[in-house]
N, C-alpha and C positions, 0 to 999 in steps of 0.2 A: 105543562110543568111550569111555564112562565108565571101563570096566575098563582100557583102555589108558592113559588119563590117570592113573588112580589107581596103576597099576603103575609108570609112569614117575615119578610123584611120590614114591612110597615108595622106589623104587630110587635116585633122585637124593638123597633124604634120607640113606639109609644110606651110599651111596658117597661123597657129598660132605661131609656134616656130621660123620659119624663120624671121619674122619681129622683134621678140624680140631679137634674136641674132644680127641682123643688127643694130637696134636702140640702143641697149645696147653698142655695139661696137663703135658707133658714138658718144655716150654721153661724154666720157672722152676728146676727142679732142675739142668738142664743149665747154666743161667746161673750158678747157685751154684758148680758145678764149674769152670766157665771162670774165674770170679773167684778161686777158691782157687789155681788154677795158670795164671796168665796166659800162660805159654809153651806150654801144651798145645794143639797144633794140632788134635788130634782133638776136643777140646771145642768149639772154634770151628767146626769142620766140622759137628759135630752140631747146633749152634745154627743155622747157615746152612740145613741140611737141614730142620730143624723149621719154621723161618720160611718156607721155600719151600713146604713142604707146606701151611701155613696160608694162604699167599697164593693158591696155585694152586687148592686145593680150595674156598676162599672164592669164587673166581670161578666155579668149576663149580657151587657151591651156589646160584647164581642160578637154576638150573633148578628148584629146589625150589618157590619161590613161583609160578613160571610154570606148572608142571604142577599145582600146587595150585589156582590160580585156574581153570585149565581144568577140573579135576575138580569144583570147587565149582559152577562155572557149569553143567556138564552135569548135576549133581545138583539144581540149583535151590536151593542153600543159601547163596548169597552174602550174604544179609541176616541170617543166623543169628548170634545173640550169641556162641556158642562159636567160630564161625569168625572173627568180627571180633576177638575177644579173641586168637585164635591169630595173626591177621595183625599185631596190635599187638605181641605178644610176639616174633614173628619179626622185625619191624622193629627192635625194641629190641635183639635179639641181633645183628642185622646191624650196627647202629650201634655197639654195644660192640666188635665185631670190627673194623670198618673204621675207626672213629674213635679207639679207645683201644688195643686189643690189638696190632694190626699196627703202628701207629706207635711204640708203646713197644718192641716187639721190634726194629723198625728202629733206633731210637735206641741201644738196648743193644748191638746188633751193631756199629754204627758206632763206639761208644765203645770196645768191646773191640778193634776193628781199629786204632783210632787210639792204642791203649795209654793211654787216659785213661778207664778204667772208672769208672762211678758206684758208690756204695756198694752192694755186692752184695745184702745182705739187704733193703735198702729196695726196690730195683728188682725183685728176684725176688718179694718179698712182694706188691708192687703187681701184678705180672703174675699171680701165683697168685690174688689176689682177683678181678681182672678175668676170668680164665679161669673161676673158680667162678661168677661172675655169668652169663657167657655159657652155661656148661653148664646152670645151673639154668633159664635162660630156655628153652633147647631141651628140657629135661626137661618143663617145664610145657606146652610146645607139643605134645610127644609124648603126654602124658597127655590133653590136650584132644582130640587126633586119635583116640585110642583110645576114650575114654569120653566121647564127645560126647553132649550132651543130645538126646533124641529119636532116638537111634540105632535103626535097624530091624534091626540084626544080632543083638540080644539079648545082646551081650557086656557 
């Protein structure tokens, strides 16, 4: 059962978190383009699509910790320091996404649709910074999952 849980955990991480990190990273440059040419419908469509990818895959990403807890439980490592650190970093990444990134994307889309855009460079720079923090948190979790202390894989 452990192998099944681990496989589902890794697949969920790759399939769900990967698209969010890429789409969130593409959003700030697309926002800058939309601000440069407010009449460009393709730019607005691109922003909507990137935001939708972030929202949908964030919801699918909930499977990552679910299968992670199942895997950790079956391995008997729930109390390990590296796992607790990974859980905290994952929670921080989820908070950045849910409380900062997605709402800021929402506001910027609404402002563009209402033809009352905020200053492009400030909003895009803020989103780029938030995305960088989100991506770094996930990179740290990934490293902890691969190079976990006490690993028996020899990796």
